N, C-alpha and C positions, 0 to 999 in steps of 0.2 A: 607639649609632646605628646606622643602618643603614649597611651599606659593601658594595661587591663580593662580598665574601670571605660575607658572610652570607646575601648574595642567591642567590650560587651553591649554598650549601647547601639554602636554601629552593626553589631549584628541583627538586627530589625529591618536594615536598609532593603533585601531581598524580598520582603514582605511588602514592598509597595509595586510590585510585578502581581501581587495578586488580584486586582481588580481587571487585570487583561484576559480578554476572551480567545484566547491563544492554545492549540493543540498543545500534548504535553510533551513534546518534544522541542518545541520552540520556547515552552515554559523551563523545561530544565536547562535549556542551555543558555538562557535569559538569565535564570537564578546562579548557574555555575559562574558564567561572567562576571556578575553583579559580587558574586561571594569571592572569587579568586582576585578582583581588583580592590577588594577589601583588604585581603590578605596582604596581597603584593604591596599597598600601601602603607601599611601597618608595618612590615618586615622592611620596607624603604627607610622609613622614619627611624626606626629604633633596630638596626640588624641585630644586634645584641641580643635582643629577646628571643631571638629563634633558636638559641641552645635552651633557654630557660626551660624550670619544669612547667611555672606557669601561665606559659603561653598556650598551654594543652589544652586546658579549660575554654578560653574564649574560641581556639578553632572548633572543638567541638563544638559549641554554642552554635558558631556560624553555620556550621556543615547541619546542624539539628534543625535549626531557624530555617536553612533554605530548605529542606526535604520536607518539613512542615509545609513550608510556603506550598509547595511545587505538590502535595499530596492536596492539602486544601484548595488549590487554583484548581487542579484537575476534576474536584468535585464539583467547584462552581461551573466552570467550563462545561461539564457533564448537565448541568443543571439546566444552564442557559440554554443550551442546543436541543436540549428536549423539550423546555415551553418554547423554543423557536420551531421546532418540528410538529408541535401541537397547535399553536399557532397558523402555522402554513396547512396545516391539516384542517383546520377549522374553518380558514379562509377558502378553502378548496370546497370544504361542503356547503358553505355559505352560496359561494361563486356555483355550486352546480345545483342550488337549491334555488336561486333566483332566476339560473337558466330554464330550468325545467317547469318552474311558475311564469316565466315569461311566456313559455311555450305552451303551457295550459292555458294561459289567457287567451294566448292569439287563436287557438284551437276555439275558446268559446266566444271570442269575435268573429270568428267565420263561422260558427254556427249560429249565431245572434243574425250576422249578415244572409246566411241562407234561409232563415225564417222569416225575417223581414221580406226577402222577395217571394217567399212562398204567397205569406198573407197579402202583400201586396198586389200579388197576381190574383188570388182568389176576389179580394175586395175589388180589383179591377173589371175581370170576368163576370162576376155573379151580382155584385151591386150594377155594374153598367145594364146588365141585360135588365133588371129590375127599373131601374130610373128610365130606361127606354121605353120598356112598357108603359110604366108611368105618361110619361109626356104623350105616346099614343094615345093611353085613353083619354087623358085631357085636352088633346085635340078632337079627336072624335067628339067627346061629350061635348065639346064649344060648339063643334056645327050644329048641334041637336037643340041648343037652347035660344031664345032671342037675345039678341045684342043689347047689352046696357041693364039688364037685370041682374037681381042680384046674385043668381046663381051665376050669372056669365062672370059678373066679377070675381064671385068665390073661385071660377076656375081658373080665372087668370092670375089670381094669387097663389095657386096651387102651383100653375105651371111656373110661376117666378120662384117659389119655394123650391120646386123640382132643379129649376136652372142653380141653384145654391147650393143645393145638395149634390151636383153633378160636380161645381168648382170645388166644395168639401170632400169630396169621394179623391178627387185630383189631388189634392194639397196634401190628403193624408197618404196615399198612395208613394206620392214623392218623399213625405217626412220618412217612411218607412225604409226607403232606398230610393237613391236617384236612379231613374229609370235611363237617362241620358250615359250614365255610366255603364249600364248594361247595352245599350243600343250604339254608342259612339265609341265607348272607350276612353282611358282617362284624359288621352292630352285633346281631343278634340269635344269632350266634355265642359272639360276648363274653359275653350275656346269660344264653346257656345254660350256657357253661364255670363262668361266677361261682356259676350254681345249683348245678351239681354238686359244685364246690368245696364251698359251705355245707352242701350236705347228707351231704358224705363226712367233713368236718373240723370242724365245728361253728364255722368262724372267720366272725366277723362282718364282713361285707364291703359296705362302701358304694362303688357304682361311680357316678361323675360322668363321663357320656357327653354329649357338647353332642349334641342332636338333630338328627338327619338325616346324622352324620358317619358316611359309608359310604366307605373307603378303598378306593383301585385297587391292583391288584397290579402288583408283588410287596412294595408297603407294607404291605398288608392281611395277610399269611402273616408278615410278620416283626414288626408289632407283636402279632399274635396268639401267636406262638411267646414274644416276652418277656413276656406277661402270663402264658402257662402257666410258664415258667422261674422268674419272681419269686415266683407264688402257692406253685410248688412247694417251694422256698427257704422261703417262708415257713411251710410247714405242716412241713417236717422240721427245720428249723433255729431258726426264731426264737422259737419258744414264746410265741406272738403270740397274742391273744383278738381283735384289728381289725385290717382292714386298708383302705386308700382306694384307689379305683383312679379315675386321672381321664384320660381320653381326649379329646384335642380337636386341632383345626387352630390352630398358636400361630405367628405371625410369620413365616408361611409354611413351615410343618416340622407336618410330623404329631407328636403328641407322647403320649407313652405315661409315665405316672407310678403308681408302686405302692408305697406308705408302709403301713408297719406298725409295731405299739408294741411288737414283740420284743425281746429282750435285745440285739439289736447285735451288732456286732463290729468287729474292726479290720480294714478291706479290705488293709492293707499286710501284715497276717500272713496272707491266705489264700492257700494253698499254688496249685500249678499244676494240681492235679488237677479244677478245677472248670470243666469241659467244656461245661456248659450255658452259661454267661454267656461263656466264651471263643467259642463258636460264635455267640451272640447277637451279641457285638461283633463278629464276620467278617462275618457276613450285613449287621449293618448297614452297616459299612464300605465293603460294595459298593455300598451306594446312598448313600453320602457322609453315613452320620449317625453318630450315637455314642452308647454307652450308658455313662452314669454311676451309680455306685454308692456312696452317702454311707451312713454309718453307723460308729456308736463304741458301744464297751460300752456296754448300759442305756439307750442313746438310741433303740433304733429302727434300723429301715434304710429305706431310698428307692432305687429303683432308676427312673432316667429314660432312656427310649429316645426319640432325638429323630431323624426322617428327614426330608430336604429334601424338598417337594413337589413342586418342580421337577425332581427324581431321577427320578420315576415318572411319566414321562407316558403317556398312555394308547396302547395299542397299535393 
């Protein structure tokens, strides 16, 4: 049956509430309920003990243990709450820092694109004038020499080199900034590039672009570069016959998917020399985006570029 020794051991039961993360009022009510249940159970088993002097000690022990448990539990609760508030505060600071860093990187990307446009214009305007003058001088000199002579041959080579310089200049200007983006806008620039690739390579391309989707800078340039890189790799390496392009706004993000039916490859076995994809990943990361490549031998390749729409606010 119940005795004071048993009851003294049972006095530790209210301490089981100690690990609960609950406010003081709830903790006090739970502790009181457990203590009363223990006392009532003890008295119910041996009601004669209620009038005995020896019952006072166990009852005081129960009250003391319960009160101590409430005080310790409240201290534990405040520590947990304090740590939680600190964690929430740190998370808010990290989120704010990440947002500010993303905004800064976005502005850096905008500044880079503006500088690329400026350099491209200067190269186009100034170098084009020099190259045009060079070709005119070569043509004039050609009229003044006898055909078939060494001088005529040299002038012919100079003329051919000047043509190569013109092509190199155009490639450099386009590498700095796709002129079609400025001239046509994102949607028509994509359509023109797809048409050019189809005409040059014979690749059948299906373009799925949501009507009216016009991306802001710098997302437009990043998505456009991703499209160029993916199609270039498809033509060079995939041995594909068809490719499907999807451009959309999906779940608060700008999305580009390029999928081909080529031979595929093992992405883990690709060496570090693939600078095109590396550069695309770095550019996407600046905007808080990602580039994913899914492929396997014999199963084609899919390149997915995803950029958060809120990373490219209007300038």
